[in-house]
C-alpha positions as CSV (number, residue, x, y, z in Angstrom):
1,M,114.9,38.2,91.0
2,D,113.7,35.3,93.8
3,K,110.1,36.0,95.4
4,M,111.6,37.0,98.8
5,T,113.3,39.8,96.9
6,K,110.1,41.2,94.3
7,K,108.6,41.3,98.3
8,I,110.9,43.5,99.7
9,V,111.2,45.8,96.7
10,G,107.6,45.7,96.8
11,A,107.2,47.0,100.2
12,F,110.0,49.6,99.5
13,A,108.1,51.0,96.9
14,A,104.8,51.1,98.5
15,I,106.6,52.5,101.9
16,L,108.1,55.2,99.0
17,V,104.2,56.1,97.5
18,I,102.5,56.4,101.3
19,A,105.8,58.5,102.0
20,A,105.8,60.8,98.9
21,L,101.5,60.7,99.3
22,I,102.3,62.1,103.6
23,L,104.4,65.1,102.5
24,T,102.6,66.0,99.3
25,G,99.6,66.7,102.2
26,Y,101.8,68.0,104.7
27,F,102.9,70.7,102.4
28,M,99.5,71.5,101.0
29,M,98.2,71.8,103.9
30,N,101.1,74.0,105.1
31,K,100.4,75.9,101.8
32,Q,97.1,76.8,102.9
33,A,97.3,77.7,105.7
34,E,100.1,80.0,104.9
35,K,97.7,81.3,102.4
36,K,94.8,81.9,104.8
37,A,98.0,83.2,107.0
38,E,98.4,86.1,104.3
39,E,94.5,86.7,103.8
40,S,94.2,87.7,106.7
41,V,97.1,90.8,107.4
42,L,95.1,91.8,104.4
43,P,93.9,95.2,105.1
44,T,89.6,95.6,105.0
45,T,88.8,98.5,105.5
46,E,89.7,101.3,102.3
47,V,91.8,103.1,104.5
48,G,94.0,99.9,105.3
49,K,94.4,99.2,102.0
50,L,94.4,102.9,100.5
51,L,97.3,102.4,103.4
52,A,99.3,99.2,102.3
53,K,99.5,100.9,98.5
54,D,103.9,101.2,98.3
55,L,104.0,104.1,96.0
56,E,107.1,104.1,96.2
57,T,107.7,101.0,94.2
58,K,104.5,100.4,92.5
59,Y,103.4,103.8,91.5
60,P,100.5,104.3,88.6
61,E,101.4,103.8,85.3
62,T,99.7,106.4,83.9
63,P,98.4,110.2,84.2
64,T,94.7,109.1,84.4
65,E,95.2,105.8,87.1
66,V,97.1,108.9,88.6
67,V,94.3,110.8,88.8
68,K,92.2,108.1,89.4
69,L,94.1,106.8,92.5
70,Y,93.0,110.8,93.2
71,W,89.6,110.7,93.2
72,R,89.5,107.0,94.8
73,I,91.8,108.8,97.8
74,N,89.7,112.1,97.8
75,R,86.4,109.0,98.2
76,C,88.3,107.6,101.2
77,I,88.4,111.0,103.2
78,Y,84.8,112.5,102.5
79,N,83.0,109.6,102.4
80,E,85.3,107.2,105.5
81,D,84.5,107.9,109.3
82,T,87.7,108.2,109.1
83,S,89.8,109.1,112.0
84,E,92.1,112.1,112.9
85,K,95.2,109.4,112.6
86,D,94.3,107.7,109.1
87,M,93.3,110.8,108.1
88,E,96.7,111.8,108.6
89,A,98.1,109.4,106.9
90,V,96.3,109.1,103.8
91,L,97.1,112.8,103.1
92,K,100.5,111.8,102.6
93,Q,99.4,108.5,100.7
94,L,98.0,112.1,99.0
95,R,100.3,114.3,98.7
96,N,102.5,111.8,97.2
97,L,101.0,112.3,93.6
98,Y,101.6,116.3,93.5
99,D,104.8,117.3,91.8
100,N,107.3,118.9,94.1
101,E,106.7,122.2,92.1
102,L,102.9,121.9,93.7
103,L,104.1,120.7,97.1
104,Q,106.6,123.5,97.8
105,D,104.2,126.6,97.3
106,E,103.7,128.2,101.0
107,K,100.8,127.2,100.8
108,N,100.7,124.1,100.7
109,T,102.9,122.5,103.3
110,Y,101.0,119.4,105.5
111,E,99.9,121.4,107.8
112,N,97.8,123.9,105.5
113,M,96.3,120.9,103.3
114,L,95.3,119.1,106.4
115,K,93.5,122.0,108.0
116,K,92.1,122.8,105.1
117,L,90.8,118.8,104.7
118,K,89.3,119.6,107.7
119,D,87.5,122.0,107.8
120,D,86.7,120.2,104.5
121,K,85.5,117.6,105.2
122,K,82.9,119.0,108.3
123,K,81.3,121.7,106.4
124,R,80.4,118.6,103.9
125,V,79.8,115.5,106.6
126,D,77.5,119.1,107.7
127,A,75.8,118.7,104.6
128,G,75.2,115.0,103.8
129,Q,77.5,115.0,101.0
130,T,79.2,112.4,99.5
131,F,81.5,111.8,97.2
132,L,79.9,109.2,93.9
133,P,83.0,108.1,91.7
134,S,84.5,109.7,89.6
135,V,84.3,109.7,85.3
136,V,88.0,110.4,83.8
137,Q,89.4,111.1,80.9
138,K,90.8,108.2,78.8
139,N,94.9,107.7,78.4
140,N,94.7,107.0,75.0
141,A,92.5,109.8,74.6
142,L,95.1,112.4,76.2
143,E,97.2,114.6,74.0
144,I,101.7,114.3,75.1
145,V,102.6,118.0,75.4
146,K,106.0,119.2,76.5
147,M,106.1,121.8,79.5
148,D,109.3,123.1,80.7
149,G,111.3,120.2,77.9
150,K,109.3,118.0,80.4
151,D,106.0,115.7,79.0
152,S,102.7,117.1,80.4
153,T,99.3,116.0,79.9
154,A,95.9,117.8,81.0
155,V,93.0,115.1,82.2
156,M,88.8,116.4,82.7
157,T,87.3,114.5,85.1
158,A,83.2,115.1,86.5
159,T,82.6,114.4,90.1
160,T,79.1,113.7,90.5
161,I,78.2,114.7,94.7
162,K,75.0,113.7,96.6
163,G,73.5,116.0,98.5
164,K,71.1,115.8,101.4
165,E,68.7,118.5,99.2
166,E,70.1,118.2,96.0
167,T,73.4,116.6,93.3
168,T,75.4,118.4,92.0
169,K,78.6,117.5,89.5
170,V,81.8,118.9,88.8
171,Y,83.8,119.4,85.7
172,E,87.7,119.4,86.7
173,R,91.0,120.2,84.8
174,F,94.4,117.9,86.1
175,V,97.5,118.7,85.1
176,C,100.1,116.1,85.1
177,R,104.2,116.1,84.2
178,R,106.0,113.2,84.2
179,G,109.2,113.9,86.2
180,D,112.5,112.6,86.0
181,D,111.7,109.1,87.5
182,G,109.7,108.9,85.6
183,K,106.4,109.5,87.3
184,W,103.3,111.6,86.5
185,K,102.3,113.6,89.3
186,I,100.0,116.4,89.6
187,L,101.3,120.0,89.4
188,G,97.9,121.2,89.9
189,W,93.7,121.8,88.6
190,Q,91.5,124.2,87.8
191,Q,87.6,123.6,87.8
192,V,86.3,124.2,84.5
193,T,82.6,123.9,82.8
194,Q,80.3,121.2,81.5
195,A,80.9,122.5,77.7
196,E,84.6,122.6,78.1
197,A,84.2,118.5,79.4
198,E,82.0,117.2,77.4
199,K,84.3,117.9,74.4
200,V,86.9,115.1,74.9
201,D,83.4,113.2,75.9
202,I,83.2,113.6,79.8
203,E,79.5,114.0,80.7
C-alpha cells in the first residue's frame, strides 16, 4: 500500500470514527429527551398515581397487596383535598378490588357507595380526622381455605385514625376470595377487637 492510499484509508477511517461519535451523541441526547418527556407526563399527585394504575393488566398478586391498595385508596380519599370528579374516579378504582358478590348487593351500587363516601368524608373532615398508614397481615401468615369451592382467606388490619382531640386505632378483618381469573377480590370486612388482631400479631 503506497503512502497516498494509506492517507486516503486513514482519512476515511477518521471520518467513520467522527460519524460514529456524532451518531452516538445524537442517540444519547435523543434518548435523554425522550426520558424527560416521559417523566414530565407521569402523575405527581397521589390521586393521579392511583388513577394511572391499570388494574386490568397489573392487578395486585396477593390478598395482602389487595388490602394494602384498598387502604391506600381510602387514605387518598379521606386525607387528600380531592375534587368531586377525582373522588368519583378513585371510587371506581376502589370498586375494582371488590368481589362481584359484594358489588351485586343492592346497597352497594356505585351511587350508594359514592353518597355514603361523601357523607363519611365530610364528617371526618369536620372532626379533623386523618388516616395513618395501616398495618396489614403479611401474605405468608394467611390461611387459605375453600369457600364455595374457591380459595378464600382473611386478612387482618390495624388502622390509626388521628383526630383533633384523640387518636384511635381500628382493627378489621377482610375476607378475600380468588376468582376464576386468579385475582383476589374483597368479599367483605368487619371490625374486630384488638385481642383478635393480636392473635395474628397485628397490633
